[in-house]
C-alpha positions in Angstrom: -188.0 62.3 -71.6 -186.0 60.9 -68.7 -183.5 62.9 -66.6 -181.6 61.5 -63.7 -179.0 63.1 -61.4 -176.3 60.7 -60.3 -174.9 62.4 -57.2 -171.7 61.1 -55.6 -171.5 62.6 -52.1 -167.9 61.8 -51.2 -166.6 64.2 -53.8 -169.8 66.3 -54.0 -170.2 65.8 -57.7 -173.4 65.6 -59.8 -173.4 63.9 -63.1 -176.4 63.5 -65.4 -178.2 60.9 -67.6 -180.6 62.2 -70.2 -182.7 60.0 -72.5 -185.5 60.4 -75.0 -186.8 57.9 -77.5 -184.0 55.4 -77.1 -181.2 58.0 -77.3 -179.1 59.0 -74.3 -176.6 61.6 -73.3 -174.3 61.8 -70.3 -173.1 65.1 -68.7 -169.8 65.2 -66.8 -169.3 61.4 -66.2 -167.1 60.1 -63.4 -164.0 57.9 -64.2 -165.8 54.5 -64.3 -167.9 54.3 -67.5 -169.7 51.1 -66.5 -172.6 52.7 -64.4 -173.7 54.8 -67.4 -173.4 52.0 -69.8 -175.4 49.7 -67.6 -178.1 52.3 -67.1 -178.4 52.9 -70.8 -178.5 49.1 -71.5 -181.1 48.5 -68.9 -183.3 51.2 -70.4 -182.7 50.0 -74.0 -181.0 53.2 -75.0 -177.8 54.1 -77.0 -175.5 56.8 -75.6 -175.0 59.3 -78.4 -173.3 62.2 -76.7 -171.0 62.8 -73.7 -171.2 66.5 -72.8 -168.4 68.1 -70.7 -169.1 71.4 -69.1 -165.4 72.3 -68.6 -162.0 70.8 -67.8 -162.8 69.6 -64.3 -160.1 70.3 -61.6 -161.5 68.3 -58.7 -162.0 64.9 -60.4 -160.9 63.0 -63.5 -163.8 62.5 -65.9 -164.5 59.3 -67.7 -165.6 60.8 -70.9 -162.8 59.4 -73.1 -163.3 55.8 -71.9 -167.1 56.2 -72.2 -166.9 57.5 -75.7 -164.5 54.8 -76.8 -166.8 52.0 -75.4 -170.0 53.4 -76.8 -169.0 55.3 -79.9 -170.5 58.5 -78.4 -169.3 62.0 -79.4 -167.6 64.1 -76.8 -168.8 67.7 -76.8 -167.0 70.6 -75.2 -167.8 74.3 -75.4 -165.9 76.9 -77.4 -162.1 77.3 -76.9 -161.6 73.8 -75.5 -158.6 72.1 -77.2 -157.9 68.8 -75.5 -155.5 66.1 -76.8 -158.2 63.8 -78.1 -161.1 63.9 -80.6 -164.1 66.0 -79.6 -166.8 68.1 -81.2 -166.1 71.7 -80.1 -169.5 73.2 -79.9 -170.5 76.7 -80.6 -172.5 79.1 -78.4 -176.2 78.5 -79.2 -175.6 75.1 -81.0 -178.5 72.7 -80.7 -178.0 68.9 -80.1 -180.9 66.5 -80.7 -181.4 63.7 -78.2 -184.4 61.7 -79.4 -187.3 64.2 -79.2 -185.6 66.6 -76.8 -182.8 69.1 -77.4 -179.8 70.5 -75.5 -178.6 74.0 -76.3 -175.0 74.9 -75.6 -174.7 78.1 -73.7 -171.1 79.3 -73.5 -170.7 80.6 -69.9 -167.0 81.4 -69.4 -165.7 82.7 -66.1 -165.0 79.6 -64.0 -162.8 78.6 -66.9 -162.7 79.9 -70.5 -164.4 76.8 -72.1 -167.0 76.6 -69.4 -170.4 75.9 -70.8 -173.9 75.2 -69.6 -176.5 73.1 -71.4 -180.2 74.1 -71.6 -182.6 71.1 -72.0 -185.9 71.6 -73.8 -188.6 69.0 -73.7 -190.7 67.4 -76.5 -192.8 70.5 -76.6 -189.7 72.8 -76.9 -190.3 74.2 -73.4 -187.2 74.9 -71.3 -187.1 72.2 -68.6 -183.7 72.6 -66.9 -180.2 73.9 -67.3 -177.0 72.0 -66.5 -174.7 74.7 -65.2 -171.5 72.9 -64.6 -169.4 75.1 -62.3 -170.8 78.4 -63.7 -173.7 78.4 -61.2 -174.0 76.4 -58.0 -176.9 76.4 -55.5 -176.1 79.3 -53.2 -172.8 80.1 -54.9 -170.9 80.3 -58.2 -167.7 78.7 -59.5 -164.3 80.1 -58.3 -162.5 82.0 -61.1 -159.0 80.9 -60.3 -158.8 77.3 -61.7 -158.3 77.8 -65.5 -155.2 76.1 -66.7 -152.8 77.8 -69.1 -154.6 81.0 -69.1 -153.0 84.5 -69.3 -156.1 86.0 -67.7 -156.2 86.9 -64.1 -158.9 85.7 -61.6 -160.3 89.3 -61.8 -160.7 88.9 -65.6 -162.4 85.6 -65.2 -164.7 86.9 -62.5 -165.8 89.7 -64.8 -166.5 87.1 -67.5 -168.5 85.1 -65.0 -170.6 88.1 -64.1 -171.5 88.6 -67.7 -172.2 84.9 -68.3 -174.6 84.8 -65.4 -176.4 88.0 -66.3 -176.5 87.4 -70.1 -177.0 83.7 -70.4 -178.4 82.1 -67.2 -180.4 84.7 -65.4 -182.7 85.6 -68.4 -183.9 82.0 -68.5 -187.4 81.3 -67.1 -187.6 81.3 -63.3 -189.5 77.9 -63.3 -186.7 75.9 -64.8 -184.5 73.6 -62.7 -180.9 74.3 -62.1 -178.6 71.2 -62.0 -175.1 72.1 -60.9 -171.9 70.0 -61.1 -171.2 70.3 -57.3 -172.8 70.7 -53.9 -171.7 71.4 -50.4 -168.3 70.0 -49.5 -166.7 70.8 -52.8 -163.7 73.2 -53.0 -164.9 74.5 -56.3 -166.9 77.2 -54.5 -167.2 78.7 -51.0 -170.8 78.4 -49.7 -172.7 75.8 -51.7 -176.0 74.5 -50.5 -176.6 70.9 -49.4 -179.4 70.8 -51.9 -178.6 69.4 -55.3 -181.4 70.8 -57.4 -183.4 74.1 -57.2 -185.4 76.4 -59.4 -183.7 79.3 -61.1 -186.2 81.7 -59.6 -185.4 80.6 -56.0 -181.7 81.0 -56.8 -182.3 84.5 -57.9 -183.8 85.2 -54.5 -181.3 83.3 -52.3 -177.9 83.2 -54.1 -175.7 86.2 -53.2 -174.1 86.2 -56.6 -177.4 86.6 -58.5 -178.6 89.8 -56.8 -180.4 91.9 -59.3 -178.9 95.2 -58.1 -175.3 93.8 -57.9 -172.7 95.7 -59.9 -169.8 94.0 -61.6 -167.3 95.5 -59.2 -169.4 94.2 -56.2 -169.6 90.8 -57.8 -165.9 90.5 -58.4 -165.1 91.7 -54.8 -167.5 89.2 -53.2 -166.6 86.1 -55.1 -162.9 86.7 -54.6 -163.3 87.5 -50.8 -162.1 84.6 -48.6 -161.0 82.5 -51.6 -158.5 80.0 -50.2 -155.8 78.3 -52.3 -157.3 75.2 -54.2 -156.2 71.7 -53.1 -152.8 70.7 -54.6 -154.3 68.0 -56.8 -156.7 70.4 -58.7 -154.3 71.6 -61.4 -153.1 68.0 -61.8 -156.6 66.7 -62.4 -157.4 69.6 -64.8 -154.3 68.7 -66.9 -155.4 65.0 -67.0 -158.8 66.0 -68.2 -157.3 68.2 -70.9 -154.4 66.0 -72.1 -155.8 62.6 -71.2 -154.7 59.8 -68.8 -151.8 57.4 -69.4 -154.1 54.4 -68.6 -157.8 53.7 -69.1 -160.0 52.8 -66.2 -160.0 49.1 -67.0 -156.2 49.0 -66.8 -156.2 51.0 -63.5 -158.7 48.7 -62.0 -156.9 45.5 -63.1 -153.7 46.7 -61.6 -155.3 47.8 -58.3 -157.1 44.5 -57.9 -153.8 42.5 -57.9 -153.4 40.6 -54.6 -150.3 41.3 -52.5 -149.1 38.8 -49.9 -148.1 39.9 -46.3 -144.5 39.0 -46.9 -144.2 41.5 -49.8 -145.4 44.5 -47.9 -142.1 45.5 -46.2 -140.3 45.0 -49.5 -142.7 47.4 -51.3 -142.4 49.9 -48.4 -138.6 49.9 -48.7 -139.1 50.8 -52.4 -141.2 53.8 -51.5 -144.7 52.4 -51.9 -147.3 53.9 -49.6 -149.4 51.5 -47.6 -152.9 53.2 -47.5 -155.3 51.8 -44.9 -158.9 52.5 -45.9 -160.7 50.6 -43.2 -163.4 51.9 -40.8 -162.0 54.3 -38.3 -162.6 52.2 -35.1 -161.1 49.1 -36.7 -158.0 51.1 -37.8 -157.3 52.6 -34.4 -157.2 49.2 -32.8 -154.3 48.1 -35.0 -152.6 48.8 -38.3 -149.4 48.1 -40.2 -146.6 50.4 -38.9 -145.7 53.1 -41.4 -149.0 53.0 -43.2 -151.3 56.0 -43.7 -155.0 56.2 -42.8 -157.7 57.6 -45.1 -161.0 55.8 -44.5 -163.4 55.0 -47.3 -166.3 55.9 -45.0 -165.7 59.7 -45.4 -164.5 62.1 -48.1 -161.9 59.6 -49.2 -161.0 60.9 -52.6 -160.9 64.5 -51.5 -158.4 63.7 -48.7 -156.3 61.5 -50.9 -155.9 64.4 -53.3 -155.2 66.9 -50.4 -152.7 64.7 -48.5 -150.9 62.5 -51.0 -148.8 65.1 -52.8 -147.4 62.9 -55.5 -150.3 61.9 -57.8 -148.1 59.1 -59.2 -147.3 57.7 -55.8 -147.3 53.8 -55.9 -149.9 52.6 -53.4 -150.8 49.3 -51.8 -154.3 49.2 -50.3 -155.5 47.8 -47.0 -159.2 47.4 -47.5 -162.2 45.7 -45.9 -163.1 42.5 -47.6 -165.2 43.2 -50.7 -164.4 46.9 -50.8 -161.1 46.6 -52.8 -162.7 47.6 -56.1 -164.5 50.6 -54.4 -161.2 51.8 -53.1 -159.3 51.5 -56.4 -162.3 53.3 -58.2 -162.4 56.1 -55.8 -158.6 56.6 -56.0 -158.9 56.8 -59.8 -161.6 59.5 -59.6 -159.0 62.0 -58.5 -156.2 60.6 -60.8 -154.3 58.4 -58.4 -153.9 55.6 -60.9 -150.8 54.0 -59.6 -152.4 51.6 -57.1 -150.3 48.5 -57.4 -152.6 46.1 -55.5 -154.2 45.3 -52.2 -153.2 43.1 -49.2 -154.6 39.6 -49.7 -156.9 38.8 -46.8 -156.8 42.4 -45.5 -155.4 43.4 -42.2 -156.6 40.1 -40.6 -154.0 38.2 -42.7 -151.3 40.5 -41.3 -152.3 39.8 -37.7 -152.7 36.1 -38.4 -149.1 36.1 -39.6 -147.9 37.4 -36.3 -146.4 40.6 -37.8 -145.8 43.8 -35.9 -149.0 45.9 -35.3 -149.1 49.6 -34.4 -152.0 51.3 -32.6 -153.3 54.8 -32.0 -153.6 56.3 -28.5 -157.2 57.3 -28.0 -158.9 59.1 -25.1 -162.5 60.1 -24.4 -163.3 63.8 -23.9 -164.6 63.0 -20.4 -161.2 61.8 -19.5 -159.5 65.0 -20.3 -160.2 66.8 -17.0 -158.6 64.0 -15.1 -155.6 64.1 -17.5 -155.2 67.8 -16.8 -155.3 67.3 -13.1 -152.5 64.7 -13.5 -150.4 66.4 -16.2 -151.3 70.0 -15.9 -152.3 72.0 -19.0 -152.4 69.9 -22.1 -151.8 70.7 -25.8 -155.0 70.4 -27.7 -154.6 70.5 -31.5 -157.6 71.1 -33.7 -157.2 69.8 -37.3 -160.6 71.1 -38.6 -161.1 73.6 -41.4 -160.8 77.3 -40.8 -164.6 77.8 -40.9 -165.2 75.2 -38.3 -162.5 76.7 -36.0 -163.9 80.2 -36.4 -167.3 79.0 -35.5 -166.2 77.5 -32.2 -163.2 75.8 -30.7 -161.5 74.6 -27.5 -160.1 77.4 -25.4 -156.3 77.5 -25.7 -156.2 75.0 -28.5 -153.8 75.2 -31.5 -155.4 75.4 -34.9 -153.6 73.0 -37.3 -155.8 72.4 -40.4 -155.2 68.9 -41.8 -155.2 70.1 -45.4 -152.1 72.1 -44.6 -150.3 69.5 -42.6 -147.3 69.0 -44.9 -146.5 72.7 -44.9 -147.2 73.6 -41.3 -145.1 71.0 -39.4 -142.9 73.6 -37.8 -146.0 74.8 -35.9 -145.9 71.7 -33.7 -143.3 70.8 -31.1 -142.2 67.2 -31.5 -141.2 67.0 -27.8 -144.6 67.8 -26.5 -147.6 65.5 -26.0 -150.5 66.6 -28.2 -154.2 65.7 -28.2 -155.7 65.9 -31.6 -159.3 66.3 -32.6 -161.5 67.1 -35.6 -165.3 67.0 -35.7 -165.8 63.3 -35.1 -162.3 61.6 -35.2 -161.9 60.8 -38.9 -159.4 63.6 -39.7 -157.5 63.5 -36.4 -156.7 59.8 -37.1 -155.2 60.8 -40.5 -153.2 63.6 -38.8 -151.7 61.2 -36.3 -150.6 58.6 -38.9 -149.0 61.3 -41.1 -147.1 62.8 -38.1 -145.9 59.3 -37.1 -144.4 58.9 -40.6 -142.7 62.3 -40.1 -140.9 60.9 -37.1 -143.2 62.1 -34.3 -143.2 59.8 -31.3 -146.2 57.6 -30.7 -146.1 58.6 -27.1 -146.7 62.2 -28.0 -149.7 61.7 -30.3 -153.2 61.1 -29.0 -156.6 61.2 -30.8 -159.6 62.5 -28.9 -162.4 60.0 -29.7 -165.5 61.5 -31.2 -163.8 64.8 -31.8 -165.5 68.2 -31.2 -168.9 66.6 -31.3 -168.2 64.8 -28.1 -166.1 67.6 -26.6 -169.2 69.7 -26.6 -170.8 67.1 -24.3 -167.8 67.2 -21.9 -166.6 69.8 -19.4 -163.8 71.0 -21.7 -164.0 74.8 -22.1 -164.9 76.1 -25.6 -165.4 79.5 -27.1 -168.9 81.0 -27.7 -170.5 79.8 -31.0 -170.3 82.2 -33.9 -172.5 81.6 -36.9 -170.2 81.2 -39.9 -171.4 81.9 -43.5 -169.5 78.9 -44.7 -168.0 75.9 -42.9 -166.7 72.8 -44.6 -166.5 69.6 -42.5 -165.1 66.7 -44.3 
């Protein structure tokens, strides 16, 4: 028996490869089917099944493409009714994978079709359970993401309580728990940075698995502090249920089309978004006016989904040489399939052509005191998440979470100079480019280099630190 977790940190997703005696199965694959096919080929195995724990909301799964390329059977849990061929499994159904088995455990609550899969080894002993979004490490799945359901989040939370108590908690303490997500995902509130643990340890440390917890207490606790999901979640869930218009090969081929410098302005006039994905320090030194920044070296896909409201937005990429395919692939993971190409030669070709270059104003935290002496009190704008702000922030700063930038614009005065920061500079750079495209003057937008991490080393005044139960820094 061979089991491997394939963890993708930028979207905090765990997918799984299982193999026994030349037969393989994949659980919750990402959009690009190639890595799973390559792994199976290198190990001399044939992929027989693709198991999907539920209709994912935070990424677009590659199960349909993978099944078509390998002949594998797609397996969902009870009540799943997608617009493509599947085997809708039953609670307790056993699937043979070589000399090992997977048992489907219907665990509704996160969604109605949500299911976990219990792996038994060659000796029929329980080895691990793949819990999808029913059970995370340190948390459980949020009960407000089911699509086309007439049930309330309270109804689903009560279902989840029963699923945990009746299906997962009775399993042996020694077995391993393999969840679908880890820290950084918006599918839960306080997930661990670990990606695997024993069920026994989760019973001791996970607030939602307390032995003396009543159903009423459970519902109250998992609904407390539940923030609205990112705007792309329902769109991804629908794509996973009803299918995508293009397969991954088509999306990749389109995105890998080269676009010449002379065409960029024409495409921008037609409503195309120029998305710059380069490293942060490279971007701030110069970029194409009117473009938007979301760097690949961060939680790229999550921020694409949060900040680009139209999932069908036509996009032209500015990428570092050799990273064009990576950028297109990571866009497709969250359903942004309308990438029309990338700038040939990257930003260097734009500069070499002598075309107009825009820049970001950047200051060091240690310079702030001198600026205050010269200008008086300044407007510091903190674009971090609420948990980070609550833990500690600059005294007198304005809290302006990046994820809500499109709906909170009235909070900022266009006529005032503003100094933006996040934790390290990644998010503040995004905020500045978005505000510029909303018509804010470049003279009034400044990014504080190094963000709050560097502010703490300066003489800027900050509040006392408060330990927060959950902070998400992306």
